[in-house]
N, C-alpha and C positions, 0 to 999 in steps of 0.2 A: 256574708261576704268577707273575705280576707284581705287585709291591708299589708303590703310589702314594699320594700324599696326595690328600684330597678336592679341593683346588684343581686338580690336574691332571685329575681327572675332570670337574669343572665346566668346565674349559677345552675338553675334548672335547665335553661336551654343548652348550657355547656355539657351537661349530661347526655342531652338529646343529641348533641353533636357527636359525642363519643359512639353513641348508638348507631347513628347514621353511618359513621366510619366503619364500625364493626360489621354492619350489614353487608359491606361490600367484600368482606373477608370470608373465604369459604372454611378455614380453620378456625374452630372456636378457641379462644383464649383461655388459658388455665386460670381458674378462679383464684383471686388473691384475698387474704384475710383483710377485713374491713372495707372491701370494695363491693359495690352492688353488682349483681349479675346483669348480663346483657338484657334479660328479660325485664329487670327493673329500669334499666336504662331506656328501653323502648317505651315503657309506660310513661317515663318522664318526658320523652320526645313527642308523644301524642297527647300530653296533658294540655298544652298551649297551642291548640291547632287554629284558633281563630283569635287574632290580636287586633285590637283597635288603638292606635296612638292619637290621643287627643291633645292638641297644643294650642296656645294663644296665636302663634304665628307659624307659617310654613317651615321656616328655618329651624324653629324649636323642635319640631317634630322629627325632621330628618338628622339633625347633628346630635340630638340627644337620645333618640329612640330607633334611629335607622338600622343600626347593627341588630338590634333585637328583631326588628321586623324582617329584615334580610334572612336572618337565621331561621326564623319561624317559616317563612316561605320555603327556604331551603330544605327544610325537614318535612315539606308537604302540607304545611298549614296555609291559612289564608289571612291576610292582613289589610287594613285600611288607615290611611292617615285622615284625620279631621282638623282642620285649621279653623279657629273661630275668626280670625282676621287675616287679610292678605299681607298684613306687615307693611302697608304702604308708606309709613313714615320712617322706614328704616334707613333712608338714604339722605345725605345732606346736599346731594347734587342733582338728584333725579325727582321729578314731580311725583307726589304720592300716588296719583292714578296711574301713571306710567309704571312706577316702581311696583306698585301692587299687582299690575298685569304681569310684569316680569317674574314676580314671586310665584304667582299662580301658575304660569307656564313652565317654571322650573320645577315646581313641586310636582305637577302632573307628569313631567318628563321623568323626574327622579323615581316616582312611585312606580311608573311603567317599567323602568330598568330594574327595580326591585322585585317586580312581580306582584305589586300591591296595587290598591286603588286610592284615589285621593278625593276627599269631599271638602267643601268650604262653605262657611256661613256668613262671611262678609260683613262682620262687625268693624267699626272704625278702629284702626290701630292707635292704641293708648287710651282708648275709651270703652273697652269691653266692660259691660255691666253684667254682674251676676244676678240678673232678673229673670223672671219666670218664662219670658219669651225665649231667652237663650237655652235656659234649662230645657224647655219642651223641644226645641229645635234639635238639641243634643240627644235628649231621650228618644226622639223619633228615629234618629240615625242609629242609635244603640239597638233599638228593637228591630230595625231593618237588617242591620249586618250580624246581629246576635253573637258578639264577641264573648268568649270565656275568660279573656284577660283584656284589661284596659291599662294603658300607660299614659300617665299625665303629670302635670306639674305638682310640686309639693306646696303646701300653704305658706311655707316660710321663704319663697322665692323673692328676689330682689325686685322683680317687675310687677306692677300692679295688674297688668293684664293676666300674668301667670297666676297671681292670687285669685283673680276672678275666674280664671279657667278652672282652677282647683274646686271652687265654690260650686261653679256650674255642673262640672262632672259629678261631683259628689251627690248632688240632688238629682241630676239626670239619671244615674244609676239607680237611685232610690225609686224614682217615678217609673223607669222602665220596667221594674219588676212587680208594679201594682196592677194586678188584673182588673181592678175596679176602674182604672183610667182606660177608658176605650179610645183608641186611635187607629190609624190605618193597619198598623202591625200588631201582632199579639204580644202580650207581656213577655219580657225575657229578664232572667236573673244573671248578673255577672258575677261569677264565683270569686274572682280576684281583681284587685286594683293595685297597681304599682305606681311609684312616684319617682321623679327625677328632680334634681336640684341644679342651679347654676348654669342654665342654658342661656346663650346669648345669640342673637341673630347676627349673620354676616351676608354679604352680598350673594345672591343666588348664583350658582355656577354649575352648569349641567353641560356635559359635552355635546357639542353640536353634531347634527348628522347622524345620530343614533337611530336604532330601528324603531324607537318609540316616537319618533318625531323629529322635528328640526332642533329642538332644545331652546335654551336661551340665546338671544342673539348677542 
């Protein structure tokens, strides 16, 4: 499995965007020295067809990885957001249970707007543990969705939940690829794992009255 930064993933996707744009043009562009052919661009576009964005909290996934997910879906791929916590303690004025419910609702609506899916594991905000239970729960979902690219936190993040998420994902990817571990879904190897840094949560904000549901109140 290869490890990369999110920047390198976006660079690959930017090539895919060029291919997507070229596909709608009837006239073939003249080849330029040092630039890949449209065939290579299309190969890049199809290389990341199934993306899973795994984050400690819903906001982390969308604000740090939403653009990559949206572009993947735009290019015909599939994407899913996995939040290990609802981020219920992210507000100083709203009770954790209520705020967590708002985060979940906003994440589901945002995923729908992007053409992606959303999954949640509901570990306590600020208390995510990199234990075997969380690792197995994550790897079950990895086997279920079978991504060929995973986007997640870097181990040097400022937030302890982000660091725990990194550890959980690292081992979950390893477990998911072991045929000897028999679970509901067959073993699946994830070819590439990308990392983001410096993400912070903000109050969820999703437009109300969209076609995916009522949105956040």
